[in-house]
C-alpha positions in Angstrom: 141.0 181.4 -22.5 143.0 181.9 -19.3 146.1 180.0 -18.5 148.5 178.2 -20.7 147.5 176.8 -24.1 146.6 173.1 -23.6 149.4 170.7 -24.6 150.1 167.1 -24.1 152.5 168.0 -21.3 149.7 169.5 -19.1 147.0 167.0 -20.2 145.4 165.1 -17.3 144.9 161.4 -18.1 143.0 159.4 -15.5 144.4 156.2 -14.2 143.1 152.9 -15.5 139.5 152.5 -14.3 139.5 155.9 -12.8 137.2 157.7 -15.2 136.8 161.5 -15.5 135.2 163.5 -12.8 133.0 166.4 -14.0 135.3 168.8 -12.4 138.1 167.6 -14.6 136.3 169.0 -17.6 135.1 172.2 -16.1 131.9 170.8 -14.6 130.5 169.8 -17.9 128.5 166.6 -18.0 129.2 164.6 -21.1 127.3 161.5 -22.2 127.9 159.5 -25.3 125.2 157.1 -26.6 127.6 154.5 -27.9 126.7 150.8 -28.0 129.1 148.4 -26.1 131.9 147.0 -28.2 131.0 143.9 -30.1 127.3 144.7 -30.1 125.9 143.7 -33.5 123.7 146.6 -34.6 123.8 148.2 -38.0 125.3 151.6 -38.0 123.1 154.5 -38.8 123.6 156.8 -41.7 124.8 160.4 -41.1 121.4 161.5 -42.3 119.6 159.4 -39.6 122.0 160.6 -36.9 121.5 164.2 -37.8 117.8 163.9 -38.0 117.5 162.2 -34.7 119.8 164.7 -33.0 117.9 167.7 -34.3 114.6 166.1 -33.2 116.1 165.3 -29.7 117.2 169.0 -29.3 113.7 170.2 -30.5 112.0 168.0 -28.0 114.3 169.1 -25.2 113.5 172.8 -26.1 109.8 172.1 -26.5 110.2 173.1 -30.2 111.6 176.6 -29.4 113.5 177.0 -32.7 115.6 179.9 -31.5 116.8 178.0 -28.5 117.3 174.8 -30.6 119.4 176.8 -33.1 121.5 178.2 -30.3 122.1 174.8 -28.8 122.9 173.3 -32.3 125.1 176.4 -33.1 123.4 176.9 -36.4 121.4 179.9 -37.8 117.7 179.9 -37.4 117.4 179.9 -41.2 119.6 176.8 -41.5 117.6 175.0 -38.8 114.4 175.7 -40.7 115.9 174.4 -43.9 116.9 171.2 -42.0 113.4 170.8 -40.7 112.0 170.9 -44.3 114.8 168.6 -45.5 114.1 166.0 -42.9 110.4 166.4 -42.9 110.3 167.3 -39.2 107.1 169.0 -37.9 105.8 169.7 -34.4 103.2 167.2 -33.4 
């Protein structure tokens, strides 16, 4: 990491309603799939969230397990165990 260690002193906080521009976070596009406040939906279990996330990454990589394990930052062996655990199979 180059430059000073991040601290609250050099933290950029956008003005109210301003939002973050991708350049403010190093050009990384970040999206969160969070329901609006007050929306009455039951919360998913951690198991459901993990399974859906793994499946979404697998679909994005066209089931390239090595690429999926890289994106998920887990070993290939761990990903294969998770596939068995969640009963995920390529269609």
